[in-house]
Structure formats: C-alpha cells, structure tokens
C-alpha positions as CSV (number, residue, x, y, z in Angstrom):
1,M,3.2,9.9,21.3
2,K,2.1,9.6,17.8
3,L,4.3,7.9,15.5
4,D,5.5,9.5,12.3
5,I,4.1,7.1,9.6
6,K,3.7,8.3,6.3
7,N,3.0,5.2,4.0
8,I,0.7,2.5,5.4
9,L,0.1,-1.2,4.0
10,A,-2.8,-3.0,5.2
11,V,-3.5,-6.7,4.3
12,R,-6.7,-8.4,4.1
13,N,-7.0,-11.1,1.3
14,D,-9.4,-13.5,2.6
15,R,-13.1,-13.7,1.7
16,F,-15.3,-10.7,0.9
17,G,-17.5,-10.7,3.6
18,E,-14.5,-11.1,6.3
19,F,-12.7,-8.0,4.0
20,L,-15.7,-5.8,4.4
21,L,-15.8,-6.2,7.9
22,N,-12.3,-4.4,7.8
23,I,-13.7,-0.9,6.4
24,P,-13.8,0.6,10.0
25,A,-10.3,-0.3,11.0
26,L,-8.8,1.1,7.5
27,R,-11.2,4.4,8.6
28,A,-9.5,4.5,11.7
29,I,-5.8,4.2,10.1
30,K,-6.8,7.0,7.7
31,E,-8.3,9.0,10.3
32,T,-5.3,8.8,12.9
33,F,-2.7,9.4,9.8
34,P,-5.0,11.5,7.5
35,E,-1.4,12.5,5.5
36,A,-0.4,9.0,5.1
37,A,-1.1,7.1,1.7
38,L,-3.0,3.8,2.6
39,T,-2.3,0.8,0.4
40,L,-4.6,-2.4,0.8
41,A,-3.2,-5.7,-0.3
42,V,-6.3,-8.3,-1.1
43,N,-7.5,-11.2,-2.8
44,S,-7.8,-10.4,-6.5
45,K,-11.8,-11.3,-6.3
46,V,-12.3,-8.5,-4.0
47,A,-10.2,-5.9,-5.5
48,E,-12.9,-4.2,-7.2
49,L,-14.5,-3.4,-3.5
50,A,-11.4,-2.7,-2.2
51,N,-11.1,0.3,-5.0
52,S,-14.5,1.3,-3.6
53,I,-13.3,2.1,-0.1
54,K,-13.0,5.8,0.1
55,E,-10.1,5.5,2.9
56,V,-8.0,3.5,0.6
57,D,-5.2,5.1,-1.8
58,N,-3.9,2.0,-3.5
59,V,-4.8,-1.5,-4.2
60,I,-2.2,-4.3,-4.8
61,V,-3.1,-8.4,-5.1
62,W,-1.8,-11.0,-3.0
63,E,-3.9,-14.1,-3.7
64,N,-4.9,-16.0,-0.9
65,R,-3.2,-19.2,-1.6
66,K,0.2,-21.0,-1.0
67,H,3.3,-19.3,-2.6
68,S,6.9,-20.5,-3.4
69,L,9.6,-18.9,-1.4
70,K,10.8,-17.4,-4.6
71,E,7.1,-15.7,-5.2
72,M,7.4,-14.2,-1.4
73,L,11.1,-13.1,-1.9
74,R,10.0,-11.6,-5.3
75,F,6.9,-9.9,-3.8
76,A,8.8,-8.4,-0.9
77,V,11.5,-6.9,-3.1
78,S,8.8,-5.1,-4.7
79,L,7.3,-3.9,-1.6
80,R,10.5,-2.8,-0.2
81,K,10.7,-0.4,-3.3
82,N,7.6,1.2,-2.1
83,K,9.2,2.2,1.5
84,F,6.2,1.3,3.9
85,D,6.7,2.9,7.6
86,A,3.9,0.5,9.0
87,C,2.2,-2.7,8.1
88,V,-0.9,-4.2,9.5
89,I,-1.8,-8.1,8.6
90,L,-5.7,-8.0,9.7
91,N,-5.8,-12.0,8.7
92,P,-3.2,-13.9,10.4
93,S,-0.4,-15.2,7.9
94,K,2.8,-16.8,8.2
95,E,3.6,-15.9,4.9
96,F,2.9,-12.2,5.2
97,N,4.3,-12.1,8.4
98,M,7.8,-13.3,6.7
99,I,7.1,-10.7,3.6
100,S,6.5,-7.7,5.7
101,F,9.8,-8.5,7.7
102,L,11.9,-9.3,4.4
103,A,10.2,-6.0,2.9
104,G,12.1,-4.1,5.8
105,I,8.9,-2.5,6.8
106,P,9.8,-0.9,10.2
107,L,6.5,-1.3,12.1
108,R,4.7,-4.7,11.3
109,A,1.3,-5.4,13.6
110,G,-0.7,-8.4,13.6
111,Y,-1.6,-11.4,15.5
112,D,0.7,-13.0,17.8
113,R,0.5,-16.6,15.7
114,K,1.9,-18.0,12.4
115,W,5.6,-16.8,13.1
116,G,4.3,-13.8,15.1
117,F,7.9,-13.2,16.3
118,L,8.6,-11.5,13.1
119,L,6.1,-8.8,14.2
120,T,7.0,-5.7,16.0
121,H,3.4,-4.9,17.5
122,K,1.2,-8.1,18.5
123,L,-2.0,-8.8,19.9
124,K,-3.5,-12.2,21.3
125,D,-6.0,-13.8,19.0
126,T,-9.0,-14.4,20.9
127,K,-11.7,-14.3,18.0
128,Y,-12.6,-17.6,18.4
129,L,-14.3,-16.8,21.8
130,A,-16.6,-14.2,19.9
131,Q,-16.8,-11.8,23.0
132,K,-17.4,-9.1,20.6
133,H,-18.0,-8.4,17.0
134,E,-15.3,-8.6,14.2
135,I,-15.3,-5.2,13.5
136,D,-14.1,-4.2,17.1
137,Y,-11.7,-7.0,16.7
138,N,-10.1,-5.6,13.6
139,L,-10.2,-2.0,15.3
140,D,-8.1,-3.5,18.2
141,L,-5.9,-5.0,16.0
142,V,-5.0,-1.2,14.3
143,G,-5.1,0.3,17.6
144,L,-1.7,-1.4,18.1
145,L,-0.6,1.6,15.9
146,G,-2.4,4.1,18.1
147,C,-5.4,4.3,15.1
148,S,-9.1,4.4,16.3
149,T,-12.5,5.8,15.1
150,K,-16.0,6.7,16.5
151,D,-17.4,5.4,13.0
152,K,-17.9,1.8,12.6
153,S,-20.1,2.0,9.8
154,L,-19.8,0.1,6.6
155,R,-19.7,1.9,3.4
156,L,-18.9,1.6,0.1
157,E,-18.9,4.0,-3.1
158,I,-20.3,2.2,-5.8
159,P,-19.5,3.5,-9.6
160,A,-22.7,4.8,-11.4
161,E,-21.7,2.2,-14.2
162,A,-22.5,-0.9,-11.7
163,G,-25.8,0.2,-11.7
164,T,-26.4,-0.4,-15.3
165,V,-26.8,-3.9,-14.3
166,L,-30.7,-3.2,-13.2
167,T,-31.8,-2.3,-16.8
168,K,-29.7,-5.3,-18.0
169,F,-31.7,-7.5,-16.0
170,G,-35.1,-5.7,-16.2
171,I,-35.0,-4.3,-12.8
172,K,-37.2,-1.2,-13.4
173,D,-36.7,2.3,-11.8
174,G,-39.7,1.8,-9.6
175,D,-38.9,-1.9,-8.5
176,R,-37.7,-2.4,-5.2
177,P,-37.3,-6.3,-4.9
178,V,-36.6,-8.5,-1.9
179,A,-33.1,-9.9,-2.1
180,I,-32.6,-13.9,-1.1
181,H,-29.3,-15.1,-0.6
182,P,-29.7,-18.8,-0.1
183,W,-26.1,-20.1,0.0
184,T,-23.2,-20.0,2.4
185,S,-19.4,-21.2,2.2
186,D,-19.7,-23.4,5.1
187,P,-22.3,-26.2,5.4
188,I,-22.4,-25.9,9.0
189,K,-24.1,-22.4,8.6
190,Q,-26.7,-23.6,5.6
191,W,-30.4,-23.2,6.1
192,P,-32.0,-25.8,3.9
193,L,-32.3,-24.6,0.2
194,A,-35.8,-26.1,0.3
195,N,-36.7,-23.7,3.0
196,F,-35.2,-20.6,0.9
197,R,-37.2,-21.8,-2.2
198,D,-40.3,-22.0,-0.2
199,L,-39.7,-18.8,1.4
200,S,-39.3,-17.1,-2.2
201,Y,-42.6,-18.5,-3.4
202,R,-44.4,-17.3,-0.4
203,I,-42.9,-13.7,-0.5
204,N,-43.8,-13.4,-4.4
205,N,-47.2,-14.9,-3.9
206,E,-48.5,-14.0,-0.6
207,L,-47.0,-10.4,-0.3
208,R,-46.8,-9.8,-3.8
209,E,-43.3,-8.8,-3.8
210,K,-40.6,-9.2,-6.7
211,V,-37.6,-11.6,-5.3
212,V,-34.0,-11.6,-6.7
213,I,-31.9,-14.8,-6.2
214,V,-28.4,-13.8,-5.7
215,G,-25.3,-15.8,-5.3
216,G,-22.0,-16.7,-7.2
217,K,-20.8,-18.6,-9.9
218,E,-20.1,-21.9,-8.0
219,E,-23.9,-21.9,-7.3
220,S,-25.0,-21.3,-10.6
221,N,-26.4,-24.8,-11.5
222,I,-28.0,-25.3,-8.0
223,G,-29.5,-21.9,-8.5
224,V,-31.5,-23.2,-11.7
225,E,-32.4,-26.3,-10.2
226,Y,-34.0,-24.9,-7.0
227,F,-35.3,-21.1,-8.1
228,G,-35.4,-21.4,-11.8
229,S,-39.3,-22.1,-12.2
230,L,-40.7,-20.0,-9.6
231,G,-42.1,-17.4,-12.3
232,N,-41.1,-14.2,-13.5
233,D,-41.3,-12.4,-10.7
234,V,-38.8,-14.6,-9.1
235,L,-35.5,-13.4,-10.5
236,N,-32.3,-16.0,-10.5
237,L,-29.3,-13.8,-10.8
238,T,-27.0,-16.6,-9.3
239,G,-23.7,-16.3,-10.8
240,R,-24.3,-13.5,-13.1
241,T,-23.1,-10.5,-11.4
242,T,-19.9,-9.4,-10.3
243,L,-19.6,-8.1,-6.7
244,L,-20.1,-4.5,-7.3
245,E,-23.1,-5.3,-9.4
246,L,-24.5,-7.3,-6.6
247,A,-23.7,-4.2,-4.4
248,A,-26.0,-1.8,-6.8
249,I,-28.8,-4.5,-6.8
250,L,-28.6,-4.8,-3.0
251,A,-28.9,-1.0,-2.8
252,R,-32.4,-1.0,-4.5
253,C,-33.9,-3.6,-2.7
254,K,-36.1,-3.7,0.4
255,L,-34.2,-6.1,2.0
256,L,-31.9,-9.0,2.2
257,V,-32.6,-12.2,3.6
258,S,-29.7,-14.6,3.6
259,G,-27.5,-17.2,5.8
260,D,-24.3,-16.2,7.3
261,S,-22.3,-15.1,4.4
262,G,-20.5,-12.0,2.8
263,P,-23.4,-10.8,1.1
264,V,-25.1,-9.7,4.6
265,H,-21.9,-7.4,5.1
266,L,-22.4,-5.8,1.7
267,A,-26.0,-5.2,2.2
268,S,-25.0,-3.1,5.2
269,C,-22.4,-1.4,3.3
270,V,-25.3,0.2,0.8
271,G,-28.0,0.4,3.4
272,A,-30.1,-2.3,3.0
273,P,-31.6,-4.0,6.1
274,V,-30.9,-7.6,6.4
275,I,-32.9,-10.6,8.0
276,A,-29.9,-13.0,8.8
277,I,-30.2,-16.7,9.7
278,F,-27.7,-17.8,12.3
279,R,-26.7,-20.8,14.5
280,N,-25.5,-20.1,17.9
281,Y,-23.9,-23.0,19.5
282,I,-20.6,-22.1,18.0
283,P,-19.4,-19.1,19.8
284,G,-16.9,-18.5,16.8
285,K,-19.5,-18.7,14.1
286,S,-22.4,-16.7,16.1
287,A,-24.1,-13.3,15.2
288,R,-22.3,-11.9,18.2
289,R,-19.1,-11.9,16.0
290,W,-20.3,-11.9,12.6
291,G,-24.2,-10.4,12.6
292,P,-25.1,-7.8,10.2
293,M,-24.6,-4.3,11.3
294,G,-26.7,-2.3,9.2
295,E,-29.5,-0.2,10.4
296,H,-32.9,-1.7,10.9
297,S,-31.2,-5.6,10.5
298,V,-32.7,-8.4,12.3
299,V,-31.1,-11.8,13.3
300,I,-32.9,-15.0,13.9
301,E,-30.4,-17.4,15.6
302,K,-30.8,-20.9,17.1
303,Q,-28.6,-23.7,18.2
304,D,-30.1,-26.0,15.2
305,L,-30.8,-24.4,12.0
306,N,-33.4,-27.0,11.3
307,D,-35.4,-25.3,14.1
308,I,-35.8,-22.2,12.5
309,S,-38.9,-22.7,10.3
310,T,-40.0,-20.9,6.8
311,G,-43.1,-19.5,8.6
312,E,-40.8,-18.1,11.4
313,V,-38.8,-16.1,8.7
314,F,-41.6,-15.2,6.6
315,N,-43.2,-13.6,9.7
316,R,-39.9,-11.5,10.2
317,I,-40.1,-10.5,6.8
318,K,-43.6,-9.4,6.4
319,E,-43.1,-7.3,9.9
320,R,-39.9,-5.8,8.5
321,L,-41.9,-4.9,4.9
322,D,-44.8,-3.4,7.1
323,R,-43.1,-1.0,8.9
C-alpha cells in the first residue's frame, strides 16, 4: 500500500561528489510521490548544486560538522514546524537520526547504524563491500519507503549566469578544451601530480588541444606550482570557480580526465565524457562503487596507481578524441 506522504525531508550533507550520486534517489522520491514537497538538507558548500536539481523544491543547510546538543535541539524544533511526514537520511548520521526523532517526523528511513534504533525504516549498510554502484545503494535506501525510478541518470539544470565564467576566463564560443582535475581528497586515490602535468603538456603539444586545469581553493597554490607555466593554451582555473561555474565549464569540454573525485560525477551531470583513474584493490573505493556513470566514459583501473603510466592514459584520451 502506498504511503500517504505530502512533505518529505531528504538529508545528504557530505562532499559534493557523493551528494550528486543521490540525484536518482531524489528522482525516485519525486516520481513516487509527485504531489509531495521535497526538501533537501545539505552542507552549505553544495547548496548551489542542490538548488539546480529539478526534483528538489526546497533546500536547507545543515553543516557536516559536530554540533552541540543545543544546536541540534534548535534545529529539530525548526523542522517540527515544517510537519514533515517522512525523512530519508542518505548518509549515516547519529546527529540526524536523533534530530529526525526529536522533530517528530513519523517515518524515518536510514542505515541501521549510528543509533539506527531511532529510525522506523532501516537498511543494513553493506556499501563497503562495493557489490553495486553508489547510485544503486541510494536507490535501495529510498526503496524502504516504496520509492523507485528507471532513470538512473545524473542531471543538473545549470543557470545561464553560471556560463558567463567561460567569457570571464577567455574560453571562446568555439573552444572545446580538455579538462584535467588532478586532485583527490584521499591520498590513497592520488595519481601522481607530475603525471597529470606531463599529460597536460602532451595533450596540448601533441594533440593541439586546449587544456583547462580545474580544482578547489585548497589546491590553488600547488596548482600554480605544477600547472602555472605550461603555456597560454593550458589554463589553470584551480580554485577560481564555484561548483556551478565548474559545471558550466565541464559542459563545454570534450572530456574530463580525473582521479576518483567529485568532478567525475559533475561532468556526468552535464554530459561530458570522463576518463577516470582508479585503484581497485580496496572494494569500497573501487570504480564499481564510485565510477563515472556518464555515456562514453572510461575507467583505467589497477591495484597500484603507480602502474598506470602517462602514456597509457594519453593513448586512451587520443582514442576518445579520435571518435
């Protein structure tokens, strides 16, 4: 029997790559309960992306940090005023399990961990086994409330003003560069930066393709060190764009070359093919769980990233561009 749900809260307040892989789950909620309002609680860093998801009606911010009991109680009181019928907690959180309970939300779905006894609908967390893609795990979770969809694609609606960044950085109408994202948040997933630098040089000089280096503010200084002197046709935009501006840039690019990181999934949201570099000896960090879902994307995966040569990646890029 279909539940009578009119007002739904979904929570995913971690990093933006993980966040984007919840878009099909949010679509499943909206397709199953089309008349219900869907509110999304996120980290402030991804709020602009959350507002670009078609299925989301409202966005609220709950930072991914430790909160005091007073802060949690205050937030629970504010949620109670919204009279949510259901809450889906997509990243396990002791805090939000407690908050959703204190907010008096009747249906509370999440993983059976981190005080899972506070939930009404629970799923055993086996994601570390990487038996399926993260998108499918997220769909399993919303399935606790009877939600499903056949559309597993990633899509964002990028506002026109985000595209002004192209002109701002001198990317002309006819330009279709190759994007390089050399960074990861986890050192164990990092292909050597020197390899990314050599790769950028070869793409520009041997294939005569313009290259755009992208990344976050935290990589700005090292971005200048590694990529700041490769020539005018290698544009270093590390730390210079918002996430929506980055999405607009990736939408223009022929492809993105990246390690296991958030821009892989952002590229999939805007239709840019990806060549992704993964290590596969840790199941929970493998491409089987985190790989790109975009059409025509390629994964280069080995147990040791040092065994993946610049030449191997360069040849896969050349093959992709020659199509």
